[in-house]
C-alpha positions, 0 to 999 in steps of 0.5 A: 641758296648754296654757294657755288664751288670754285670748280663750277665757277671755273666751268663758266664763261668770263661773261656769265661770271660777271652776270652772276657778280652783278647778281650777287651784288645786288643780292648784297645790297638787298640784304643790307638793306633788310638789316638796316631796317631789322627784317634780316633773319639770317645775318650770315647770309651777308658774310656768305654773299660777300665772300661768294662775290670776292670768289667770283672775282677771284676766278675771274682774275685767274681766267683773265691772266691765263688769257694774257699768257 
């Protein structure tokens, strides 16, 4: 699954971003489990998923700060 571009994330509502974060965290948990039992063949997906979560949380924080100003 290709990573989302920051502009795509910025077009989402904060609630949609929160749902996406939960979804990505669940995906990361599954990837870590697969890695621990040796079933994960694409190790780079763990790093990509972690970066995607960080990207989502960063843009969510930007939106929160915009509302306060």
